C-alpha positions in Angstrom: 7.7 112.2 155.4 9.1 110.6 158.5 6.9 109.8 160.3 6.9 111.8 164.3 7.3 109.2 167.4 4.2 109.7 170.4 6.2 112.1 171.9 7.2 114.6 169.0 3.1 114.4 168.1 2.3 115.1 172.0 4.5 118.2 171.8 3.9 119.8 168.5 -0.2 119.0 169.9 0.7 121.3 173.2 2.6 124.1 170.9 -0.3 124.2 168.7 -2.9 124.6 171.8 -0.5 126.4 174.3 2.3 128.4 172.4 4.1 130.2 172.2 5.3 128.0 175.1 8.7 127.6 176.8 10.6 124.6 176.5 10.7 124.3 180.0 6.8 124.5 179.8 6.5 122.1 177.7 8.8 119.3 179.8 6.3 120.2 182.7 4.0 119.2 181.1 5.0 115.6 180.0 6.7 114.8 183.4 10.2 115.0 181.6 13.7 116.9 182.0 14.5 120.2 179.3 17.6 117.9 178.6 15.2 114.6 176.8 13.0 117.0 175.2 16.1 118.9 173.4 16.4 116.4 170.7 12.6 116.3 169.8 12.1 120.0 169.9 14.8 120.4 167.3 14.5 118.0 164.8 10.5 119.5 164.9 12.0 123.2 164.3 14.0 122.0 161.7 11.5 120.6 160.2 9.3 123.4 159.8 6.5 122.3 162.4 7.8 124.6 164.6 9.4 128.1 165.2 11.1 129.4 168.7 12.0 132.8 169.2 14.7 133.6 172.4 12.7 134.5 175.7 9.2 134.5 174.1 8.9 129.9 173.3 7.9 127.7 170.9 5.2 128.7 168.1 3.4 125.6 165.8 3.7 126.7 162.2 2.8 123.0 160.4 4.7 123.7 156.9 4.9 120.1 156.0 6.9 121.9 152.9 9.7 122.0 155.3 9.8 118.3 156.6 10.2 117.1 153.2 13.2 119.3 152.1 14.4 118.0 155.4 13.5 114.9 154.7 15.2 115.2 151.2 18.3 116.5 153.0 18.6 113.4 155.0 18.5 111.0 152.1 21.9 112.6 150.8 23.8 111.3 153.4 24.8 108.3 154.3 25.1 106.2 158.1 28.9 104.9 157.4 29.6 108.5 157.4 28.0 109.3 160.5 28.3 106.6 162.3 30.3 106.6 165.6 32.1 103.6 167.9 30.2 101.0 169.2 29.8 99.9 172.9 29.6 96.4 173.1 29.9 93.8 176.1 30.3 90.3 175.9 27.2 87.6 176.4 28.8 86.3 180.1 29.4 90.4 180.6 28.1 90.3 184.7 25.0 93.1 184.8 27.4 94.9 187.3 30.4 95.4 184.5 27.9 96.2 182.3 26.5 99.1 184.4 30.0 100.4 184.7 31.0 100.4 181.0 27.5 102.1 180.5 28.5 104.7 183.6 32.5 105.2 181.8 31.3 105.3 178.3 28.7 107.8 179.0 26.0 105.6 177.1 22.6 104.9 177.1 22.6 101.4 174.9 25.0 98.3 175.0 25.2 96.3 172.5 25.6 92.5 173.1 28.1 90.4 171.0 29.6 86.9 170.3 33.6 86.8 170.7 33.5 87.1 167.1 31.4 90.7 167.0 28.1 89.2 165.8 25.1 91.2 167.4 23.3 88.8 169.9 21.3 91.1 171.9 21.2 95.0 173.2 20.6 95.8 176.7 19.7 99.7 177.9 19.8 101.2 181.1 16.0 100.3 181.9 17.0 96.6 180.8 19.6 96.8 183.7 17.8 98.7 186.2 15.0 95.8 185.9 17.6 93.4 187.0 19.6 95.5 189.7 16.2 96.2 191.9 15.7 93.2 194.3 19.1 91.4 193.2 21.9 91.1 196.1 24.5 90.5 193.8 25.0 91.9 190.3 28.1 90.0 189.6 26.5 86.9 189.8 23.8 87.7 186.8 25.5 87.5 183.0 24.3 90.3 181.3 22.1 87.9 178.3 19.4 87.5 181.0 18.7 91.2 180.7 19.5 92.0 176.9 16.8 92.3 174.0 17.3 89.4 171.7 18.2 89.1 168.1 16.0 89.1 165.8 14.1 91.5 167.5 16.7 94.1 167.5 16.0 97.1 164.9 19.5 97.6 163.4 21.1 99.5 160.2 23.6 98.8 157.7 26.2 101.2 156.4 24.6 102.2 153.0 21.4 103.3 154.4 20.6 106.7 154.3 20.9 108.8 157.5 16.3 109.2 156.8 16.3 105.7 157.5 17.9 105.6 160.2 15.9 108.6 162.0 13.0 106.7 160.9 13.6 103.7 162.3 14.8 105.1 165.6 11.4 106.9 165.9 9.6 103.8 164.5 11.1 101.7 167.2 11.5 103.9 170.0 14.7 103.2 171.0 17.8 105.6 171.3 20.4 103.9 170.0 20.9 102.0 166.3 23.6 99.6 166.4 25.2 99.6 162.9 26.0 96.1 160.9 26.8 94.7 158.0 25.9 90.7 157.3 28.6 88.0 157.4 26.6 84.7 157.0 22.9 84.1 156.7 20.9 86.0 159.8 24.1 87.0 161.3 25.4 90.6 161.9 28.7 92.0 163.1 28.5 95.3 165.1 30.7 97.8 162.8 29.0 101.1 164.7 25.8 103.0 166.2 23.7 105.8 165.3 21.9 107.6 168.0 19.2 110.4 168.4 22.6 112.9 169.2 24.0 111.4 166.1 20.5 113.0 163.8 20.3 116.3 165.9 23.7 117.2 165.2 23.5 116.5 161.7 20.2 118.8 162.0 22.5 121.4 163.5 24.9 121.0 160.8 22.4 121.4 157.6 20.6 124.2 159.7 24.2 126.0 159.9 25.1 125.1 156.3 21.8 126.4 155.1 22.7 130.0 156.5 26.3 130.3 155.2 
C-alpha cells in the first residue's frame, strides 16, 4: 500500500472535515496553487480515497480496497517503459546556465553528471534560487555548489515497478527521480527520469482503460 505524503494527508483531512469542497478551496486552505495540487488530487481520487463531482467538489470515501487495487495495477508496469529523457548538466556548468536549461526544458529538476554520464548530484529550482539570492554574478558559480550530492539522492532502476517509483517519490518528497543503471561499484549512469507527472499520466491511463 502506498503511504501518503504529508500534503496528501492534509488534503484528505480537509475533504473529510469540510467536504464537499472544491479544488480551489483546498488550494486556498494550503496556500498553494490548483496546479500544484492536481497530481495529489488525481492520485487520491484514483486510489478511492476521494471522489469528485463536477461543480460540487471532492468527497471523502476512504475505500482501502480501491487503494489496494490501484497499487496492484502499478506493480504490473515497469519504470523502463515509462521513463522520459533525463535533463542533465555537467558539474562545472554555471548556475546561470543551469537556470537557463531548466526554463528552456521546462523542468523543475536537473541531474548533474560527470562527462561519462555518471550521476553526481541533483539540483532543483529551490536549490538554484538559494544560490541566486544575493549573488551578483551567477556566471561565476558552478552548479555543484548548489546540488544535493550522491549518495544522498533517491534513485530508481530500470526494472523497478511504477509502484516503487511512486512510493519513492512520496517518501523522499521530491518531484523527480533519476532512472539509473549501475556501471561500477556505487557509480550509476543516468538513463532517464520519472516525475510526479509521469505517475499522474499513468493513473489517468489506467482509469481510461478501466472505463473501456
